[in-house]
C-alpha positions as CSV (number, residue, x, y, z in Angstrom):
1,M,0.0,0.0,0.0
2,A,2.8,2.5,0.9
3,K,4.5,1.7,-2.4
4,H,1.3,2.6,-4.3
5,L,1.0,5.9,-2.4
6,V,4.6,6.8,-3.2
7,E,4.1,6.0,-6.9
8,Q,0.8,8.0,-6.9
9,L,2.4,11.0,-5.2
10,T,5.5,10.8,-7.5
11,G,3.1,10.9,-10.5
12,Q,1.2,13.9,-9.1
13,I,4.4,15.8,-8.4
14,G,5.5,15.2,-12.0
15,D,2.1,16.4,-13.3
16,R,2.3,19.6,-11.2
17,L,5.9,20.2,-12.3
18,R,4.9,19.8,-16.0
19,A,1.9,22.2,-15.5
20,R,4.0,24.8,-13.8
21,R,6.8,24.6,-16.4
22,A,4.3,25.0,-19.2
23,A,2.7,28.0,-17.4
24,L,6.1,29.6,-17.1
25,E,6.9,28.6,-20.7
26,L,10.2,27.0,-19.7
27,S,11.9,24.0,-21.2
28,Q,12.9,21.0,-19.1
29,A,16.6,22.1,-19.5
30,Q,15.7,25.5,-18.1
31,V,13.9,24.0,-15.0
32,A,16.8,21.6,-14.5
33,E,19.3,24.5,-14.5
34,L,17.1,26.4,-12.0
35,A,17.1,23.3,-9.7
36,T,20.8,22.6,-10.3
37,M,20.1,19.1,-11.7
38,T,20.7,17.5,-15.0
39,T,18.0,17.7,-17.7
40,E,17.8,13.9,-17.6
41,A,17.2,13.8,-13.9
42,Y,14.5,16.5,-14.1
43,S,12.8,14.6,-17.0
44,R,12.6,11.4,-14.8
45,V,11.0,13.4,-12.0
46,E,8.5,15.1,-14.3
47,R,7.6,11.8,-15.8
48,G,7.0,10.3,-12.4
49,V,9.8,7.7,-13.0
50,S,12.1,9.0,-10.2
51,V,11.3,10.0,-6.6
52,P,12.9,13.4,-5.9
53,T,14.7,13.9,-2.7
54,V,13.6,16.6,-0.2
55,A,16.5,18.8,-1.3
56,T,15.6,18.4,-4.9
57,L,11.9,19.2,-4.2
58,L,12.9,22.3,-2.4
59,R,15.2,23.4,-5.2
60,L,12.4,22.8,-7.7
61,C,10.0,24.9,-5.6
62,L,12.5,27.7,-5.3
63,G,13.3,27.7,-9.0
64,L,9.6,27.5,-10.1
65,Q,8.5,29.9,-7.4
66,L,6.0,27.4,-5.9
67,P,5.3,26.7,-2.3
68,P,6.2,23.1,-1.5
69,E,2.7,22.2,-0.4
70,A,1.4,23.2,-3.9
71,L,3.9,20.8,-5.5
72,I,3.3,18.0,-3.0
73,G,-0.4,18.6,-2.9
74,W,-0.8,19.0,0.9
75,S,-3.5,21.3,2.2
76,R,-3.0,23.5,5.1
77,S,-5.9,22.0,7.0
78,G,-5.5,19.6,9.8
79,E,-3.1,19.5,12.7
80,V,-0.5,17.3,11.0
81,N,-0.6,19.2,7.7
82,S,-0.3,22.4,9.7
83,K,2.8,21.2,11.4
84,V,4.3,20.0,8.1
85,A,3.5,23.4,6.5
86,S,5.2,25.1,9.4
87,I,8.3,22.9,9.0
88,I,8.4,23.6,5.3
89,E,8.2,27.4,6.0
90,H,11.2,27.1,8.3
91,L,13.1,25.1,5.5
92,H,13.0,28.2,3.3
93,H,15.5,29.8,5.7
94,V,17.9,26.8,5.8
95,P,21.1,27.4,3.7
96,P,21.1,25.3,0.6
97,D,24.3,23.5,1.7
98,A,22.5,22.3,4.9
99,L,19.5,20.8,3.1
100,D,21.2,17.4,2.7
101,V,21.6,17.2,6.5
102,V,18.0,18.2,7.0
103,E,17.0,15.5,4.5
104,Q,19.0,12.8,6.3
105,L,17.5,13.8,9.6
106,V,14.0,13.6,8.2
107,M,14.7,10.2,6.7
108,Y,16.2,9.0,10.0
109,L,13.2,10.1,11.9
110,G,10.8,8.6,9.4
111,R,12.5,5.2,9.7
112,E,12.0,5.3,13.5
113,R,8.2,5.2,12.9
114,E,8.2,2.3,10.5
C-alpha cells in the first residue's frame, strides 16, 4: 500500500511540475538548471519515474516559485498538515548546503516510525 502511495504522489508531483513549467513557458533544461540538476534527472522526476529527494523538491520549488505544499499537494488544513507546512516554511531559511543534513534527519526520523 505504501509503495502505491509513493508512486501516486510521484506521478502527481510530475504532473504539477509539468503544468508549472508549461505555465512559465520553460523547457525541461531551463527548469533543470534552476534546480541545479541534469535535464535527464529532471525529466525522470517530471515523468514520475524518479522519486525526488527533499532537497531536490525544495530546489524545484524555489526555482519555479512554488510553495512546497502546492507541488506535493498537501492542504494547510488539519493539525499534521499544519505542522508540516510550518516545518516547510522554516526550511525556506535553511542554507542550501545544509538541506542534505535536514533530508538525512527527516529520513532517519521517518525510519523510527516504520
